N, C-alpha and C positions, 0 to 999 in steps of 0.2 A: 860529509857524504850525504847526509839527510836532505840537505837543501838542494843538492846537484840535480836531481830529476825533476823537482818542481821548477827549477830555474831554466832548464832545457825546453821544459813544455811551455814556458811563458814567453810568446812572442814579443812582448814587450821588452824582455830582458836578453833573449837569445834569437839570433837568426841563423840557422843552418843552411849552409851553402854546399850542394853536391857538384863536386868537380869530376868531369870525365872528358875522355876523348871521344871524337865522333866515330867510333868503332864498335863492332857488335858486343864483344866481351866487356869492355869499360862501361858501355851503356846499360847493358843487361844487369851487371853486378850492381852499379848504382841503383838501378831500379829495384833490385832485392834489398838493398840497404835502406832506400825510401820505405819499402813495404815494412821492414823491421822497425824503422823509426816510427812509423805511422801507428803500429801496433802498441809501441810504447807511450803513444800519445805526443810525439813529437812530429810536427809538420816542417819539413824543409821549406826555406823561404825562396829558395831559387837553385837554378841548375847553371853551372858554367860548363860550356863546351870549349875545352882548351885545345891549344895547337891545331886550329882548323885552317883548311885551305879554302873553304867556302867563300870567305869574304876577300879573298885575295885575286888580282888578275894573273892568272897562270896561263903559260902558253906550251909548256913542255908536256907531250903526250902522256907520260907517265903520272906527271902531277894533275894533268886533267882528269885522267881515269880515277885518280885516288880522290880528287875533289868532287866527281859525280858519285862516287862511293859513299862519301859522307852524307851526301843529301838525304839518304834513307834514315840514317841514325839520328840526323838533326831533326828531320820531321818525327821520328818517333818520340824524341824527347819532347819537342814542342806541343805536339798533338796528345800524346798519352800520359805524360809522366810530370811536366813542369807547369807550373802556374806563372813563372818568369824564368827567362832564359837570356843568358848573355853568351855571345859567340866571341871567343878572343881567338884571333889569327895567329898562324904560324909566326913566330918571331925569330929573328936571326941569332938574338942572344937572350938568355933567360933574364926576365926582370928581377934583379936581387935588391932587396931592401924597400923601405917605403917609399922613398922618392922615385925609384924606378917602377913600383906597382902604380903609384899615383900618375906617372906619365903614360904608362898603359892604358889606364882609364880615360885620360885625356885624349889620347889618340883617337882621331876620327875613324881609324881602321875597326876600332873596337865596335862591333854591332851590338847594340843592346836591343835585343827582340823581346823586351819585357812586356809580354802579352799577359795582362791579368785576365784570366779566365773567368768567366762569369760562375759564381759560386751559387 
């Protein structure tokens, strides 16, 4: 336990990823978590916005409205909270296991918006 906090604070040893949905409550709760982590000396490496319709070509009016609604929360994460952001599209099946996760990363639909903000 004595080594845990120093290891979590060491960006060469640990990279913290915050995962959220592109909705108000999940984004704001993740932002509060980030504030708590920063107070503890732990800087999140990146945010992952999961189950997003933003990168997908949708035509259904309900899905279009939801896609547009996501935009405000994605912008909030990118502009206010994250130094790096990955947007993972809504998938028909959950990626289970290392191989499935690797396939998601390789998928061209995965939008890496990894903006490194000037520090």
